[in-house]
N, C-alpha and C positions, 0 to 999 in steps of 0.2 A: 499468402506469403508470411512466414514467421517474422516477428519484429526484428530479429537479428539480421536477416537478409535485407529488410527494408532500411534499417539503420546503416548497414554496411554500404548500400547504394548511395545513401545521403552523404555519408562520411567520405566516399570517393570524390564527392563534389566540394565539400566544405572543410574537409580535414578535421581538426580538433575544435573548430569554432562552436559556439553555443548552439545547441539544438533545443527547440521546444518540443517536448514529447508528451503525448496524452497518456494518462495513466488512471487507474482506478484502484481504490483501497476500500477495505471493509471494516466496519465497526461491528464486531460479533460479540454478543453478550451471553453470559450463561444465565441460569435461572435466578442468580443473586444479583444480576445487574453488572457484574464485573465484565471488563473489556479484555479481549484476547490480544496479547502482544507476542511477537515472534523474534527470536535471535537468528539472524541470517549468517550463513557460513562466511567467515572473513570480514565481519563488520566490526572487529575490535571490541566486542562486548556491547555494542550498541544494538538496541532493540527497535522494532518497527511494528506497524500494523500489517495485516495481510494485504497483499496487492501487488501490482506490477503494471507494466506497459501494455497498452492496448495494441493488438495486432491490426494490420491492415484488413479491411473488410469485416471488422468486428465493431459492435456498439460498446460503449463504456459499461453498461449494465451486464453485457455478456462477458466482458473482460474480467470484471470483479468476480463473477461466478466461477470462471475458468481458473483464475489465479488462486482463489481460495481452495478450490478442489485440488489443484496441483500441489499447493504448499502445505495444506493441513489435512486433507481427506474429508473435510466437511462439505456438505451440499447446502448452499444458501440461496436465498431469494432477496434481492434488494428491495427495501420497502420505503426508503426515504433518502433524500440528499441532505447530509449533515453539512457539507460545505465543499468549496472549491479552493485548492491551495496552489498558487501560482507565483508567489512572491519571489523576487530575485534571490533573496537570502536562502531559499531552499534549493538553489542550484548546487550541483556537486561536480566534481572532476573524478573520472574513473582513473585507475592506475596508469592506463595508457595515455592519459592526457585529454581524453574526450570530455568536453564540457557539456552538461545537460541541465536544462531548467524544465523540470516536470510541471505539467498542468494536471493536477490530480483531482478527480471527483471522489469524495469520501462518502460512501453509502452506509446507512444503517441497514444491516442484513439480519434476516431471520434464519436460523438453522432449520432445515427441513429433512436432513438426513446425514448419513456418513458418521464417522468416528474420528475424533481429533487424534491425528497421528502425523506429526511433522515428517516431511519426506526424507530428512536426514542427509539430503544432498544440498538443497538450497537453504532449508530451514533445519536448524539443529536443536532448537528448544522452543517450547511454547509455555506460556503461563497466563493466568487470569489476574487482572489487577482491578482493585476497587477504587472508588473516588477518594477514600481516605488512606489508601495504601501508599507506602513509599514506592515510588515508580523506579523501575530499572532505568539505567541511562538509555535515553531514546535519541534517535536521529532528530535533528531540529524540527523538521516538518512533522514528524510523528508525535513529537511532544505537543505541538499545537493541536493535532488531530485528537489525541487522547484527552486533552483538556477540554476541547470542544465536544467530544462525545459525552462527557459527564455534564456539560452545561446545555446540551441540545434540548430545545423545547419546541421544535417544529419549524424554527426559522433558520435558514441556511446561513452559514458563515462564509465569508470570502476573504481569504488571507493570501 
């Protein structure tokens, strides 16, 4: 069952109340160590890292591979857990009033194939950012993820 059907069934029971939803996000680096960030359609110029919600009957590592492929055209393999992001301040409200607090596993991923090509439906722009670069405006949770990506030394962050 796709996540949209699953969430619709939950929303029929809880209305707009806060839902905790599992998600996976990817830290993808180029050969210079820069991190890939994406601008999503309708995000008012805010950027994020690749990723999205986990579907029912899917593992988080499978979700990150699927989301990266759908959004960017890249094939990746998760190789480490950078952190888990579940803080209440990362909750957001959809335009229809639905409140969501994601619980996101952020994986270090290695590119194993594909070509970077934003899907131009959900993702309208992609760019690489380095540790010393001026970052584009990021969603609050993704600002923490990008910061942690550059600080990651094998010990997972919990935020």
